[in-house]
N, C-alpha and C positions, 0 to 999 in steps of 0.2 A: 504493500500500500504506500509506504514511504517513497519507494522508487517511482511509482506511477505519479504521485503528487509532485515529486521533484521534476520529472521530465515533462510534466504539464506546465509547471510554473516557470521553469528556467527559460524556455524560448521567449516567454512574455517579458521576463525581466531583461533578457538580452536585447530584445527589440526596443524596449523603453530606454535602455542605456544608449541607444544610437541617437536619440533625440538630443538636440542642442540644449545646453544647460538653461538658457533663458526660458525655454518651453518647460523644462523639468521644474523650474521654480514656479511657474504658473500652476502646474500640477500639485506642487508642494503646498501652495496657498489653498487649493481646493481640499486637499487631505487635511490641512490644519483645521478648516471649518468642520469637517467631519469628526476629527478626533476630539477637538476641544468643545465644540458646541453641541454635537449630536451624540457621539459615542461616549464622550467624557473619559477617554482612556487615561487611567491613573491620575486623574485630575486631583482627587482627594489626597493621594500620596504626595504629589508635587506640592500642593498648598500646605499640607501638614508639615512637610520638611522645611518649607520656606518660613512658616510661622515659628517653627522650633528654633532655627538658627538666626532669624531676624525678628526677635520679639518686639523690637521698637518700631517696626514698620507698620503702617496702617493697612487696613484691609484693601484699600485702593492700590497701595503700592505692591502688596503681595499679588493681587490679581494682575497687575501690569507686568510684573516679572514672570508670572506663570504663563501669560499669553506669549510673551517674547520667547520664553523657553520652548513652548510647543511649536512656535514658528521655526526656531532653530532645529528642533528635533526632526521636524518634517523635512527640512532642507538636508539634514544629515542622511535621512533615509534615501533620498533621491541621489545624493552625492555618492553614497555607497553603491547604489545600482549603477550609476555612471562609471564607477571604477571598473566595471566589467570591460569597457571598451575605450575609456579615455586614453589619449596618447600621452606618452611621457612628456612631450613638449608642452602640451596643454596643462598637465598636472604640475609641471615645474613652474609654469606661469602663475598658477593659482595657489600653490603651496610653496612658499619661498622660505629660505633660511638666511638669517642675518649674519651669522658668524661661523660658517663652516670651518674657518681657520682654527677654531678650538679643537675640532676633531683631527684636523691635519697635524696640529702640534702634538696632540696626545699620541697619535700613531707614530710620528717620527721619533718620539721618546720611548716607544715600545710599550705604551700603556693600553690596556683594554678598558672598556667602560660599560657601566650599566646606566641606562637612560631611564630615569624615574619620571613617570607622567601620571596624570590623573584623567578622569573622565570629563575633560574640559575641552571646549571648542571642537576640533576635529582630529582625532588620532587616526581615523580611517585613511586619510589621504597622505599620511606620513610615510607610506610605503616607498615613495620615490627616493627616500634617504639612502636606500641600499645602492642606488646608482651614483649618488653624489658623495658618498663617504668612502674613505680608503679602507674601512674595516669590513670584515665579514659580518653581515647584518642578520640579527635574529630578533624575533619578537615572541613574547610568551603569550599563550592563549589557553583558554579552557576548552578542552575537546568537547564537541557537541555530540550527543548520543545518536542523533540521526546521521548516519554515515554520508548520505548524499548532501545534506546541508553542510556538514563539516568539510566535505570536499570542495563545495562552492566557496565557503569562507576562505579556505586556504588558497584556492585559485585566485580570488580577488586580491588577497593581501600579499601574495607572493609574485604578482605579475612583474614587478620591477626588480626582482633579484633577491629579495629578503627570504628568510626561512622561518616559518612558524614552528614553534616547539611547544608541545603540551607542558603545562606547568609542572606536572609530575616528573618530567624528564629534563628540565632545564639545568638543574645543578650538575648532573652527570655529563650533559652535553657540553656545557661551558668548561667543566673540569678537563674533559678530554681534549678540547681545543686548546686549553691553557697548556696542557702537557705536550701537545704537538707544536706549540710555539706560534699558533695562529692568533692574531689580534682580532678581537671581536667587539661589537657594539650591540647591546641587547636592550630592547625596549620592553619595559614592564609597567603595566598600569598598577600603581602601588597604593591606590586609595580604596581597595576593596574592603568589604566588611567580613572579617573572618568568622567562621562558624564557632558557636559556643564550645569552649573546651579545647579549641585548636590554636588559640593565640597565646602569646607570651607577654604582651604588654598592652596597657591602656594609655591613651593620651587624650588631650582635649583637641577635638576637631570642630572648628567653628564654635568653640565655647562649650561643646557637649562632650562628656566623658564617654568614650567608646573604645572597644577593642580595635587595635590597628594591625595591619599587615606588616610584618618585619622581615619577610623572606628576602626582599631586595637588599636590605642592610646586611643580612647574614651572608649573602652571596658576595657582597663587596668585601667583607672582612675575610671570608674564607679564601678568596682568590686575589685579594689585595688589588681590586679594580677601582678605578676612578668612578665616583658617583656624580652624575650630572642630573640637573633638573631640565626637563623638556618643556620649555615655556611656549605654549601655542596660543596665539591670539587670533580672533576673527577680525580681520581688518574691515571687511564689508562682505556682503552676501557673495559667497562663492570664492572668497579670497582669504587666505590664512598666512600668518607669518610666525616662524618658529625661531627661538633663540635658545642656545645652550648655556646654562648657568652652572658653573662648577660648585658642587656641594662640598666635595673634598677629594683630594688626590692621595690622602693618607688615611684611609678608613680605619686602620687598626689603631691609630693614635687617638681616636675619638671614644668617649664613653659609650657604653651600650645605649642604643636607641636615640642617640643624638642625630644620626643621619636621618632616621625616620622623622624626628621632630623638625629638622630643617626642611625636609620634603613637605611636611604638612604646612609649615609656615609659608612656603612658596605657593602651594595650591590655594590656601586660604586667602593670600593676597590677591590672586586672580579672581577668586569667587567674589570677594568684596568689591573689586573694581567693576566687574561686569557679571553679576550673578546669573543672568539668563543663559549663559553658555555652559553651565555645569549640568550634569545629568541628574536632575532632581527626581526623575521617575523611579530611581532605585531606592530601596529602603536602607540607605547607608547608616542611619542612626537607630536601627531597630533593636540593637543590643546595648543601648545606652543605659547608664545608671540613673 
């Protein structure tokens, strides 16, 4: 049944991806109306999260941020579909990097790096980094149970040379590359909500005490990799700009969980500056105290 559904839906998605982005954004506007005003997809989750982390904002302000978030979410949906056929030239024009020299310098000095990012702006279009970086590029993902959907996600995200690695395999993969002497750059979305009983640390995230994911920090210390923050900003509709911010080049010298704290400080800064671009539809604060 999963196979039939996939081979029915995939040709439709591929045809949609051939449409110019201006047309896709018109479709995005239509889907926004459906999701927000008619279906109400996760509207309560989004507004509850916003009220929780922004207790001083009025109901009008919360509604305004929620609407802008759903507009951005719909754009991301169609941008992801567009990733099936977008050219590298077009993607490079729309997803730009301000300081690639940071990566070039690290590579020249023989350092590998872990790129810490959050569910902010558009991580989906960052796949072009594999072609622009001197490193062997990896990205960590959670394997999808549906094998056909999992294959589609990998096809989209690996189009420009990067390699997706399931989260359960990333430690051994990077350790093997490290022992082989290959320099790597690995993107990890590090703002996930760990399952109860599976976490080692709690921190304040947007002022709320929650369990935090510390796996990225543990990898940096185990392999002595540079930790970078991947600062992605939405410049305007369909255009993004990314900057690499060094968290530390000596991870073993920092106290436990300081790298995680520095990462959280960075993502909090972005959320406060433009909250509509964070993924509010996930229950990030469900295990709060």
